[in-house]
N, C-alpha and C positions, 0 to 999 in steps of 0.2 A: 504493500500500500504506500510506503514511503519512497519506493524506488531506490532503496539503499543497495549498494553493491559491496563486493569484498573490500575490506579496508575502511569502509565508512563507519561512522559512529552514530548510534541510534539511542535516543533517550526513552526509556520505558518506565512505566509506573509499576512498582511492586509494593508488597505489604510493608517494606521497610523504607519506602520513599522512592524518589526517582533515581535511576541508575543509568550510567552511560555504558553502553555495550558496543563492542567492536565486532562487526560482521566478519566472521572468518570463513564463511562458506554459504552457498545458496543451494538448496535442494528443491526438487520438484515434488509437489504434494497436491493431489486432486481433492483433498478434503477441505471443507470450508472455503471453497473457491480459491484454493491455493494460498490463503492468508493464514498460514500456520507457521509458528516459529519455534525453534528449540534453543535453549540456553543452558549453560552450566554455571552454577553459582558455588563458589568455594566458601561455604559457611561452616566448615568443620564438622558437619554431621556425617555419620557413617552412611555409606551407600546401602540402600535397602536390598538391591539385587543387581546383578550384572547379566546382560543379555548378549548372546553371541548367535549370529545367524550363519549357519553352515551352508555353503554353496559349492557343489561339485558338478562335474559333467554328468554323473549318474545319480538318479533319484535315490536309489538304494544306498549308495555310498554316503550321500548327504545325511540320510536318516541314521545310518550306523555311526557316522562321525559325531553327530549330535548326541546320540546315546552314550558314546564313549566319553565325551566331554562332561556330560552330566554325572557319570559315575566317578570320574577323576576329581572333579571340582564341585562339591556339593553346593557351594554358594553361587554357582553359575547356572543360568537358565539358557541352555543351548537348544536351538530348534532349526530344523532344516528349512531352507528357503522355499522348497516346494510345499512343505506343510504350512509355513507361514502365509504363503500366497493363497493356499487353499482356504485357510481360515479367514483371511482378511478379505479376499475377493471371491469367496465361494459363491454366494448368492448372486453377486453382480456378474461373475463370470458365466454362470449358467444362463442368466437372462441374456447376456450378450451373445452367447452361443446359440440360443434359441432364435433370437432376432436375426442373427446372421444366416442361419439355415433357412428361415422364412424369406429373407431378402434374396437369397440365391435361388430358391424355388420360384419366387415371383419373377425374378429376372429371366430365368430360363423359360418360364411360361410365356412372358411377353415376347421374348426372342422367337419362340416357336410361332406364336400367332402372327407377329409382324412379318416373319419370313414366309409363312404360308400365303398371306394376303399379297405380299410383294411379288412372289413367284407367280401367283395366278394372274396378277396384273401384267407382268412381263410377258407371260405366255399368250395372253389375250392380245396384247399389242403386236406381238411378233408372229401372229397367226399366218399372215401372207408369206413371210419369209420361211416359216416352217413348211408351208405348202410347197414352196419351190424346192426345198431340200427333199421332201418326199417324192416330188416329181423326178428329181435327179437320181433317185434310188436309195436315198438315206433312210434307214429304218427308224421307227419311233424309239427303239431302245438306244440307238446311237444319239438321237436328239436329246433324250433324257440324260444320258451320260455327259453331254456337253454342258447342260444346265447344272448338273451336279458339280462338275469341275469348276465352272465359273463361280458358283456360290461358295464352293469349298475354298477357292483361292481368296475370295473376299473375306471369308470367315477367318482364315489363317492370318491374313494381313491385319485384320482388326484385332485378333488375339495377340499378335506380336507387338503391335503398337500399344495395346492396353498393358501388357506385361512390362514393356519398356517404360511407360509412363508411371506405372505403380512402383517400380523399383527405383526410379530416379526422382520422381516428384511426390511419391506417396507419403513419405515421412514428413516432408515440409508442409504438404497440404493438411495433414492431420495435425501437425504442430500448430498451424495457424488457427485451427479450430479449438484445439486444447489449450492454447495460451490463455484463454479467458478462464480456464479451470485450474490454472497453476502448473500446467505441464507443457511448456512451449517447445520442448525438445525431446519428444518420445522416440524410443528406439524400437522399431518393429522387428519382431522375431517370427517371420513367416515360416510355415511348414512347406519346404520345397516340393514335396510330393503333392500336397493339396493345391498350392498356388500355381506351381509350374506344370502339373500333369493332370490332376483330377478335375479341377474346375475348367481349364481350357478344353480338356477332352469332353466334358459334359456339354459345354457350349457348342463345340464342333459337331458332336453327335446330334444335338438338338437342331442345329441348322440343316444338317444333311437329312435328318428325319423329316423336317418340315418341307424341304424341297422335294423329297421323294413322295411325300403325301400329296403335295400340290401337283406333281407331274403325273399322277394317276389319271388326270383329265385327258392326257394325250391319247390314252387307249380308246376313248369314245369321242373325242373331239373331231369334228369334221373340219379339215384343213383345206382351204382354197388358195389357189395360186393367183386369183384375181385381186388386183389392188383397186380400191375405191378412189376415184378421182372426182374433183369438182371443177366446173368451169365457171 
């Protein structure tokens, strides 16, 4: 709220009167709109407890390391970072996960609907050209494969641009939104299998399925080689 940075002095009101505190570090906190401060006062009172957060590459190793610290040092409260995050963000994380799954399902559904309508529109507009291809000996299956290739290339291009934008501008865009909540510099930890393979594959399969469904009209559509002209 005061805009203080590292090295600045801030005057705070305490039970013993006003005190001048020097800012030694700034941390991100999404609670209370980011307006939360921590301070250490050397008043001579003994510490009630000490907390250690154990963080390792493996979840099992973090829990085992925390248990070992608790056994060796009775006055220390050691907890694994995975357990701490689960306790602190448990309900919020589950809600975000549910909302994210719903958003993905809605996005895939809208992509399917828009692709079907767009494919039907394109086929209807190109009916004379398709009639010419049939007159030249092209089969309906070959025409359908051409549309699948065209839409597949467009889908792959869009997916590649989307992944590029998310990996380059995703963190800064989310940081611009989260800055009002006290976390202007979030670090995204995406799941490479989910972000790079599963979701793009689902979107590509949705587009291909929508195009294939729309192209079923080619089996019964009467294609004419005549072009309508107006004088």
